[in-house]
Biopython code that builds the backbone (N, CA, C, O; Angstrom):
import numpy as np
from Bio.PDB.StructureBuilder import StructureBuilder

atoms = [
    (1, "MET", "N", (23.030, 25.000, 10.685)),
    (1, "MET", "CA", (21.669, 24.565, 11.171)),
    (1, "MET", "C", (22.352, 24.955, 12.857)),
    (1, "MET", "O", (23.568, 24.795, 12.964)),
    (2, "PRO", "N", (21.719, 25.359, 13.889)),
    (2, "PRO", "CA", (22.228, 25.745, 15.549)),
    (2, "PRO", "C", (21.606, 23.958, 15.624)),
    (2, "PRO", "O", (20.679, 23.281, 15.179)),
    (3, "ARG", "N", (23.134, 23.777, 16.721)),
    (3, "ARG", "CA", (23.150, 22.485, 17.405)),
    (3, "ARG", "C", (21.673, 22.587, 18.387)),
    (3, "ARG", "O", (21.310, 23.641, 18.909)),
    (4, "ARG", "N", (20.982, 21.378, 18.500)),
    (4, "ARG", "CA", (19.901, 21.167, 19.748)),
    (4, "ARG", "C", (20.566, 20.323, 20.302)),
    (4, "ARG", "O", (21.438, 19.558, 19.891)),
    (5, "PHE", "N", (19.997, 20.536, 21.522)),
    (5, "PHE", "CA", (20.807, 19.950, 22.939)),
    (5, "PHE", "C", (19.423, 19.109, 23.628)),
    (5, "PHE", "O", (18.478, 19.888, 23.753)),
    (6, "PRO", "N", (19.112, 17.693, 24.096)),
    (6, "PRO", "CA", (18.432, 17.022, 24.135)),
    (6, "PRO", "C", (17.698, 17.346, 25.392)),
    (6, "PRO", "O", (16.824, 16.573, 25.784)),
    (7, "GLY", "N", (18.054, 18.680, 26.204)),
    (7, "GLY", "CA", (17.258, 18.730, 27.620)),
    (7, "GLY", "C", (17.543, 17.600, 28.921)),
    (7, "GLY", "O", (18.243, 16.589, 28.871)),
    (8, "PHE", "N", (16.888, 18.042, 29.891)),
    (8, "PHE", "CA", (17.131, 16.941, 30.894)),
    (8, "PHE", "C", (15.625, 16.348, 31.139)),
    (8, "PHE", "O", (14.471, 16.721, 30.928)),
    (9, "SER", "N", (16.223, 15.329, 31.647)),
    (9, "SER", "CA", (15.040, 14.497, 32.066)),
    (9, "SER", "C", (14.131, 14.851, 33.323)),
    (9, "SER", "O", (14.423, 15.764, 34.096)),
    (10, "PHE", "N", (13.006, 14.049, 33.457)),
    (10, "PHE", "CA", (12.225, 14.736, 34.509)),
    (10, "PHE", "C", (12.711, 14.317, 35.718)),
    (10, "PHE", "O", (12.077, 14.785, 36.664)),
    (11, "LYS", "N", (13.727, 13.508, 36.048)),
    (11, "LYS", "CA", (14.564, 13.208, 37.467)),
    (11, "LYS", "C", (15.774, 14.185, 37.274)),
    (11, "LYS", "O", (16.010, 14.859, 38.277)),
    (12, "GLN", "N", (16.476, 14.372, 36.348)),
    (12, "GLN", "CA", (17.407, 15.933, 36.536)),
    (12, "GLN", "C", (16.587, 16.595, 37.143)),
    (12, "GLN", "O", (16.697, 16.667, 38.367)),
    (13, "HIS", "N", (15.451, 17.320, 36.421)),
    (13, "HIS", "CA", (14.751, 18.710, 36.951)),
    (13, "HIS", "C", (14.147, 18.177, 38.252)),
    (13, "HIS", "O", (13.884, 19.084, 39.042)),
    (14, "GLN", "N", (13.927, 17.239, 38.580)),
    (14, "GLN", "CA", (13.726, 16.708, 40.116)),
    (14, "GLN", "C", (15.152, 17.400, 40.897)),
    (14, "GLN", "O", (15.212, 18.435, 41.561)),
    (15, "LEU", "N", (15.857, 16.772, 40.676)),
    (15, "LEU", "CA", (17.577, 16.421, 40.932)),
    (15, "LEU", "C", (17.722, 18.200, 41.427)),
    (15, "LEU", "O", (17.936, 18.674, 42.543)),
    (16, "THR", "N", (17.555, 18.731, 40.387)),
    (16, "THR", "CA", (18.532, 20.223, 40.041)),
    (16, "THR", "C", (17.312, 20.784, 40.844)),
    (16, "THR", "O", (17.729, 20.944, 41.991)),
    (17, "GLY", "N", (16.669, 20.967, 40.811)),
    (17, "GLY", "CA", (14.852, 21.367, 41.549)),
    (17, "GLY", "C", (15.446, 21.467, 43.435)),
    (17, "GLY", "O", (15.661, 22.469, 44.118)),
    (18, "GLN", "N", (15.550, 20.105, 43.764)),
    (18, "GLN", "CA", (15.853, 20.042, 44.992)),
    (18, "GLN", "C", (17.728, 20.940, 45.122)),
    (18, "GLN", "O", (17.951, 21.802, 45.972)),
    (19, "GLN", "N", (18.538, 20.579, 44.350)),
    (19, "GLN", "CA", (19.610, 21.574, 44.120)),
    (19, "GLN", "C", (19.456, 23.021, 44.663)),
    (19, "GLN", "O", (20.066, 23.471, 45.633)),
    (20, "ILE", "N", (18.516, 23.711, 43.868)),
    (20, "ILE", "CA", (18.233, 24.934, 43.533)),
    (20, "ILE", "C", (17.553, 25.541, 45.128)),
    (20, "ILE", "O", (17.839, 26.548, 45.776)),
    (21, "TYR", "N", (16.481, 24.354, 45.400)),
    (21, "TYR", "CA", (16.294, 25.116, 46.997)),
    (21, "TYR", "C", (17.544, 24.373, 47.989)),
    (21, "TYR", "O", (17.769, 25.222, 48.851)),
    (22, "ASN", "N", (18.201, 23.498, 48.175)),
    (22, "ASN", "CA", (19.397, 23.918, 49.088)),
    (22, "ASN", "C", (20.311, 24.942, 48.958)),
    (22, "ASN", "O", (20.999, 25.332, 49.901)),
    (23, "ALA", "N", (20.377, 25.600, 47.352)),
    (23, "ALA", "CA", (21.325, 26.665, 47.856)),
    (23, "ALA", "C", (20.634, 27.851, 47.780)),
    (23, "ALA", "O", (21.304, 28.872, 47.625)),
    (24, "ARG", "N", (19.008, 27.966, 47.884)),
    (24, "ARG", "CA", (18.325, 29.157, 47.922)),
    (24, "ARG", "C", (18.606, 28.763, 49.663)),
    (24, "ARG", "O", (19.600, 29.353, 50.086)),
    (25, "GLN", "N", (18.141, 28.179, 50.357)),
    (25, "GLN", "CA", (18.145, 28.034, 51.647)),
    (25, "GLN", "C", (19.484, 28.224, 52.097)),
    (25, "GLN", "O", (19.630, 28.747, 53.202)),
    (26, "PHE", "N", (20.285, 27.960, 51.570)),
    (26, "PHE", "CA", (22.386, 28.580, 52.446)),
    (26, "PHE", "C", (22.138, 29.949, 52.142)),
    (26, "PHE", "O", (22.529, 30.725, 53.014)),
    (27, "PHE", "N", (21.656, 30.401, 51.256)),
    (27, "PHE", "CA", (22.261, 31.933, 50.787)),
    (27, "PHE", "C", (21.101, 32.585, 51.242)),
    (27, "PHE", "O", (21.179, 33.807, 51.361)),
    (28, "GLY", "N", (20.061, 32.039, 51.518)),
    (28, "GLY", "CA", (18.632, 32.786, 52.747)),
    (28, "GLY", "C", (19.772, 32.850, 54.013)),
    (28, "GLY", "O", (20.151, 33.915, 54.501)),
    (29, "GLU", "N", (20.144, 31.797, 54.356)),
    (29, "GLU", "CA", (20.706, 31.979, 55.869)),
    (29, "GLU", "C", (22.043, 32.912, 55.807)),
    (29, "GLU", "O", (22.444, 33.588, 56.754)),
    (30, "LEU", "N", (22.514, 32.849, 54.832)),
    (30, "LEU", "CA", (23.787, 33.805, 54.622)),
    (30, "LEU", "C", (23.607, 35.219, 54.842)),
    (30, "LEU", "O", (24.371, 36.085, 55.271)),
    (31, "LEU", "N", (22.086, 35.247, 54.335)),
    (31, "LEU", "CA", (21.636, 37.012, 54.001)),
    (31, "LEU", "C", (21.526, 37.542, 55.258)),
    (31, "LEU", "O", (21.845, 38.657, 55.673)),
    (32, "ASN", "N", (20.880, 36.309, 55.983)),
    (32, "ASN", "CA", (20.588, 36.573, 56.954)),
    (32, "ASN", "C", (21.616, 37.469, 58.555)),
    (32, "ASN", "O", (21.638, 38.519, 59.198)),
    (33, "ASN", "N", (22.273, 36.163, 58.470)),
    (33, "ASN", "CA", (23.780, 36.046, 59.028)),
    (33, "ASN", "C", (24.486, 37.882, 58.770)),
    (33, "ASN", "O", (24.831, 38.775, 59.544)),
    (34, "LEU", "N", (24.435, 37.756, 57.494)),
    (34, "LEU", "CA", (24.674, 39.073, 57.448)),
    (34, "LEU", "C", (24.264, 40.568, 57.370)),
    (34, "LEU", "O", (24.891, 41.597, 57.118)),
    (35, "ALA", "N", (22.915, 40.281, 57.695)),
    (35, "ALA", "CA", (22.338, 41.447, 57.738)),
    (35, "ALA", "C", (22.278, 41.876, 59.030)),
    (35, "ALA", "O", (22.225, 43.060, 59.363)),
    (36, "ASN", "N", (22.287, 40.662, 59.981)),
    (36, "ASN", "CA", (22.475, 40.865, 61.220)),
    (36, "ASN", "C", (23.647, 41.129, 62.034)),
    (36, "ASN", "O", (23.789, 41.247, 63.251)),
    (37, "SER", "N", (24.598, 41.203, 60.876)),
    (37, "SER", "CA", (25.940, 41.229, 61.341)),
    (37, "SER", "C", (26.252, 42.641, 60.845)),
    (37, "SER", "O", (26.267, 43.455, 61.768)),
    (38, "TYR", "N", (26.522, 43.183, 59.559)),
    (38, "TYR", "CA", (26.874, 44.425, 58.949)),
    (38, "TYR", "C", (25.607, 45.559, 58.874)),
    (38, "TYR", "O", (25.868, 46.752, 58.725)),
    (39, "GLY", "N", (24.312, 45.104, 58.983)),
    (39, "GLY", "CA", (23.490, 45.865, 58.287)),
    (39, "GLY", "C", (22.533, 45.501, 57.203)),
    (39, "GLY", "O", (23.008, 44.471, 56.722)),
    (40, "ASP", "N", (21.434, 45.798, 56.560)),
    (40, "ASP", "CA", (21.211, 46.224, 55.332)),
    (40, "ASP", "C", (21.697, 46.835, 54.317)),
    (40, "ASP", "O", (21.444, 46.430, 53.182)),
    (41, "SER", "N", (22.229, 47.570, 54.467)),
    (41, "SER", "CA", (23.089, 48.633, 53.369)),
    (41, "SER", "C", (23.782, 48.050, 53.283)),
    (41, "SER", "O", (23.172, 47.406, 52.430)),
    (42, "ALA", "N", (24.672, 47.540, 53.365)),
    (42, "ALA", "CA", (26.268, 47.100, 53.277)),
    (42, "ALA", "C", (26.283, 46.018, 51.905)),
    (42, "ALA", "O", (25.385, 45.409, 51.324)),
    (43, "ARG", "N", (27.392, 46.088, 51.760)),
    (43, "ARG", "CA", (27.579, 45.657, 50.300)),
    (43, "ARG", "C", (27.381, 44.094, 50.492)),
    (43, "ARG", "O", (26.603, 43.459, 49.781)),
    (44, "PRO", "N", (28.184, 43.483, 51.566)),
    (44, "PRO", "CA", (27.918, 41.965, 51.420)),
    (44, "PRO", "C", (26.317, 41.383, 51.479)),
    (44, "PRO", "O", (25.911, 40.399, 50.861)),
    (45, "VAL", "N", (25.591, 42.169, 52.301)),
    (45, "VAL", "CA", (24.008, 42.026, 52.144)),
    (45, "VAL", "C", (23.616, 42.075, 50.754)),
    (45, "VAL", "O", (23.115, 41.163, 50.097)),
    (46, "LYS", "N", (23.876, 43.131, 50.421)),
    (46, "LYS", "CA", (23.263, 43.414, 48.975)),
    (46, "LYS", "C", (23.890, 42.406, 47.872)),
    (46, "LYS", "O", (23.146, 42.263, 46.901)),
    (47, "LEU", "N", (24.678, 41.933, 47.838)),
    (47, "LEU", "CA", (25.434, 40.992, 46.737)),
    (47, "LEU", "C", (25.082, 39.113, 47.288)),
    (47, "LEU", "O", (25.050, 38.094, 46.598)),
    (48, "ALA", "N", (24.903, 39.280, 48.542)),
    (48, "ALA", "CA", (23.564, 38.275, 48.871)),
    (48, "ALA", "C", (22.166, 38.339, 48.195)),
    (48, "ALA", "O", (21.695, 37.473, 47.458)),
    (49, "GLU", "N", (21.565, 39.537, 48.577)),
    (49, "GLU", "CA", (20.544, 39.669, 48.211)),
    (49, "GLU", "C", (20.224, 38.954, 46.340)),
    (49, "GLU", "O", (19.618, 37.971, 45.914)),
    (50, "ASN", "N", (20.944, 39.988, 45.745)),
    (50, "ASN", "CA", (21.367, 39.750, 44.339)),
    (50, "ASN", "C", (21.753, 37.957, 43.560)),
    (50, "ASN", "O", (21.391, 37.593, 42.442)),
    (51, "ILE", "N", (22.526, 37.166, 44.529)),
    (51, "ILE", "CA", (22.637, 35.720, 44.700)),
    (51, "ILE", "C", (21.075, 35.586, 44.483)),
    (51, "ILE", "O", (20.612, 35.649, 43.344)),
    (52, "LEU", "N", (20.483, 35.450, 45.302)),
    (52, "LEU", "CA", (19.577, 35.112, 45.751)),
    (52, "LEU", "C", (17.928, 35.242, 45.097)),
    (52, "LEU", "O", (16.957, 34.555, 45.415)),
    (53, "GLU", "N", (18.002, 36.480, 43.980)),
    (53, "GLU", "CA", (17.491, 37.041, 42.755)),
    (53, "GLU", "C", (17.434, 36.105, 41.964)),
    (53, "GLU", "O", (16.461, 35.363, 41.828)),
    (54, "ILE", "N", (19.238, 35.998, 40.920)),
    (54, "ILE", "CA", (19.358, 35.369, 40.482)),
    (54, "ILE", "C", (18.582, 33.756, 40.829)),
    (54, "ILE", "O", (17.543, 33.458, 40.241)),
    (55, "ILE", "N", (19.190, 32.859, 41.779)),
    (55, "ILE", "CA", (18.400, 31.754, 42.026)),
    (55, "ILE", "C", (16.817, 31.552, 41.728)),
    (55, "ILE", "O", (16.325, 30.529, 41.252)),
    (56, "ASP", "N", (16.175, 32.625, 42.070)),
    (56, "ASP", "CA", (14.537, 32.298, 41.718)),
    (56, "ASP", "C", (14.389, 32.848, 40.622)),
    (56, "ASP", "O", (13.208, 32.932, 40.285)),
    (57, "SER", "N", (15.518, 33.486, 39.540)),
    (57, "SER", "CA", (15.203, 33.721, 38.027)),
    (57, "SER", "C", (15.647, 32.899, 37.422)),
    (57, "SER", "O", (15.391, 32.992, 36.222)),
    (58, "LEU", "N", (16.449, 31.780, 37.813)),
    (58, "LEU", "CA", (16.730, 30.116, 37.374)),
    (58, "LEU", "C", (15.988, 29.201, 37.139)),
    (58, "LEU", "O", (15.837, 28.346, 36.266)),
    (59, "ARG", "N", (15.267, 29.698, 38.618)),
    (59, "ARG", "CA", (14.604, 28.222, 39.060)),
    (59, "ARG", "C", (12.859, 28.617, 38.286)),
    (59, "ARG", "O", (12.016, 27.745, 38.078)),
    (60, "LYS", "N", (12.705, 29.811, 38.037)),
    (60, "LYS", "CA", (12.060, 30.391, 37.049)),
    (60, "LYS", "C", (11.720, 30.002, 35.561)),
    (60, "LYS", "O", (10.653, 29.923, 34.953)),
    (61, "SER", "N", (13.186, 29.763, 35.165)),
    (61, "SER", "CA", (13.431, 29.599, 33.741)),
    (61, "SER", "C", (13.294, 27.746, 33.677)),
    (61, "SER", "O", (12.697, 27.291, 32.701)),
    (62, "LEU", "N", (13.842, 26.776, 34.700)),
    (62, "LEU", "CA", (13.874, 25.894, 34.599)),
    (62, "LEU", "C", (12.950, 25.644, 34.897)),
    (62, "LEU", "O", (12.699, 24.690, 34.160)),
    (63, "ASP", "N", (12.002, 25.812, 35.594)),
    (63, "ASP", "CA", (10.532, 25.438, 35.330)),
    (63, "ASP", "C", (9.768, 25.723, 34.205)),
    (63, "ASP", "O", (8.765, 25.114, 33.832)),
    (64, "GLU", "N", (10.125, 26.371, 33.856)),
    (64, "GLU", "CA", (9.462, 26.856, 32.707)),
    (64, "GLU", "C", (9.877, 25.528, 31.451)),
    (64, "GLU", "O", (9.049, 24.898, 30.793)),
    (65, "VAL", "N", (11.511, 25.368, 31.393)),
    (65, "VAL", "CA", (11.530, 24.694, 30.368)),
    (65, "VAL", "C", (11.116, 23.253, 31.000)),
    (65, "VAL", "O", (10.696, 22.484, 30.135)),
    (66, "ALA", "N", (11.136, 22.844, 32.006)),
    (66, "ALA", "CA", (10.490, 21.653, 32.517)),
    (66, "ALA", "C", (9.529, 21.097, 31.834)),
    (66, "ALA", "O", (9.468, 19.967, 31.349)),
    (67, "CYS", "N", (8.418, 22.374, 31.818)),
    (67, "CYS", "CA", (6.764, 22.224, 31.547)),
    (67, "CYS", "C", (7.134, 22.132, 30.097)),
    (67, "CYS", "O", (6.344, 21.371, 29.538)),
    (68, "ILE", "N", (8.175, 22.693, 29.141)),
    (68, "ILE", "CA", (8.090, 22.646, 27.698)),
    (68, "ILE", "C", (8.099, 21.030, 27.580)),
    (68, "ILE", "O", (7.101, 20.380, 27.272)),
    (69, "GLU", "N", (9.916, 20.237, 27.994)),
    (69, "GLU", "CA", (9.828, 19.223, 27.943)),
    (69, "GLU", "C", (9.263, 18.147, 28.471)),
    (69, "GLU", "O", (9.931, 17.117, 28.379)),
    (70, "ASN", "N", (8.338, 18.083, 28.941)),
    (70, "ASN", "CA", (7.273, 17.291, 29.878)),
    (70, "ASN", "C", (6.279, 17.527, 29.618)),
    (70, "ASN", "O", (5.657, 17.537, 30.681)),
    (71, "PRO", "N", (5.441, 17.817, 28.585)),
    (71, "PRO", "CA", (4.141, 18.103, 28.610)),
    (71, "PRO", "C", (3.169, 16.681, 28.901)),
    (71, "PRO", "O", (1.982, 16.821, 29.195)),
    (72, "ASP", "N", (3.672, 15.583, 28.810)),
    (72, "ASP", "CA", (3.168, 14.358, 29.415)),
    (72, "ASP", "C", (2.697, 14.268, 31.045)),
    (72, "ASP", "O", (1.928, 13.545, 31.678)),
    (73, "ARG", "N", (3.485, 15.276, 31.332)),
    (73, "ARG", "CA", (3.233, 15.602, 32.794)),
    (73, "ARG", "C", (1.800, 15.941, 33.627)),
    (73, "ARG", "O", (0.977, 16.478, 32.885)),
    (74, "GLU", "N", (1.407, 15.774, 34.784)),
    (74, "GLU", "CA", (0.758, 16.612, 35.724)),
    (74, "GLU", "C", (1.620, 17.936, 35.806)),
    (74, "GLU", "O", (2.835, 18.125, 35.852)),
    (75, "ASP", "N", (0.441, 18.845, 35.807)),
    (75, "ASP", "CA", (0.712, 20.037, 36.363)),
    (75, "ASP", "C", (1.484, 20.248, 37.648)),
    (75, "ASP", "O", (2.364, 21.030, 38.009)),
    (76, "TRP", "N", (0.641, 18.991, 38.341)),
    (76, "TRP", "CA", (1.147, 19.361, 40.057)),
    (76, "TRP", "C", (2.611, 18.555, 39.543)),
    (76, "TRP", "O", (3.593, 19.103, 40.043)),
    (77, "GLU", "N", (2.885, 17.627, 38.843)),
    (77, "GLU", "CA", (4.609, 16.863, 39.414)),
    (77, "GLU", "C", (5.255, 17.696, 38.731)),
    (77, "GLU", "O", (6.462, 17.587, 38.947)),
    (78, "LEU", "N", (4.865, 18.890, 37.621)),
    (78, "LEU", "CA", (5.616, 19.792, 37.419)),
    (78, "LEU", "C", (6.223, 20.775, 38.288)),
    (78, "LEU", "O", (7.396, 21.148, 38.249)),
    (79, "ASN", "N", (5.353, 21.143, 39.043)),
    (79, "ASN", "CA", (5.622, 22.439, 39.778)),
    (79, "ASN", "C", (6.078, 21.765, 40.688)),
    (79, "ASN", "O", (6.978, 22.416, 41.219)),
    (80, "GLN", "N", (5.886, 20.360, 41.384)),
    (80, "GLN", "CA", (6.911, 20.183, 42.576)),
    (80, "GLN", "C", (8.477, 19.981, 42.090)),
    (80, "GLN", "O", (9.125, 19.164, 42.745)),
    (81, "CYS", "N", (8.889, 20.398, 41.410)),
    (81, "CYS", "CA", (10.360, 19.831, 40.452)),
    (81, "CYS", "C", (10.677, 21.114, 41.169)),
    (81, "CYS", "O", (11.432, 21.071, 42.140)),
    (82, "TYR", "N", (10.299, 21.942, 40.876)),
    (82, "TYR", "CA", (11.451, 23.487, 41.507)),
    (82, "TYR", "C", (10.355, 24.606, 42.561)),
    (82, "TYR", "O", (10.765, 25.688, 42.980)),
    (83, "TYR", "N", (9.216, 24.171, 42.790)),
    (83, "TYR", "CA", (8.463, 24.709, 44.036)),
    (83, "TYR", "C", (7.848, 24.234, 45.230)),
    (83, "TYR", "O", (7.244, 24.925, 46.051)),
    (84, "ALA", "N", (8.082, 22.774, 45.274)),
    (84, "ALA", "CA", (7.585, 22.141, 46.123)),
    (84, "ALA", "C", (8.250, 20.952, 46.618)),
    (84, "ALA", "O", (7.499, 19.990, 46.776)),
    (85, "VAL", "N", (10.088, 20.693, 47.046)),
    (85, "VAL", "CA", (11.043, 20.495, 47.211)),
    (85, "VAL", "C", (10.687, 19.716, 48.503)),
    (85, "VAL", "O", (10.005, 20.357, 49.302)),
    (86, "GLU", "N", (11.073, 18.252, 48.912)),
    (86, "GLU", "CA", (10.902, 17.468, 50.058)),
    (86, "GLU", "C", (11.835, 18.234, 50.565)),
    (86, "GLU", "O", (12.507, 19.130, 50.055)),
    (87, "GLU", "N", (11.796, 17.580, 52.124)),
    (87, "GLU", "CA", (12.922, 18.118, 53.088)),
    (87, "GLU", "C", (13.716, 16.828, 53.496)),
    (87, "GLU", "O", (14.678, 16.911, 54.259)),
]
sb = StructureBuilder()
sb.init_structure("model")
sb.init_model(0)
sb.init_chain("A")
sb.init_seg("    ")
for serial, (resi, resn, name, xyz) in enumerate(atoms, 1):
    if name == "N":
        sb.init_residue(resn, " ", resi, " ")
    sb.init_atom(name, np.array(xyz, "f"), 0.0, 1.0, " ", f" {name:<3s}", serial, name[0])
structure = sb.get_structure()
């Protein structure tokens, strides 16, 4: 029988969403700095773009998991976990 993991609490999803937002901000700034210094086609720029794509994919996947794990929450609450993070 496969092992079943309990998943995140709603608060953990909120905190993870904030951390993902912060990481995306950091790598977005890094991407801009690299592109300004080395050009859009440089390898470091492409790698930073890949990191942003992976972060976006992670955010989308966790957003779907948050919805499944928290069916009693309102849609706007769930959307705020990963897409409307407070500054």
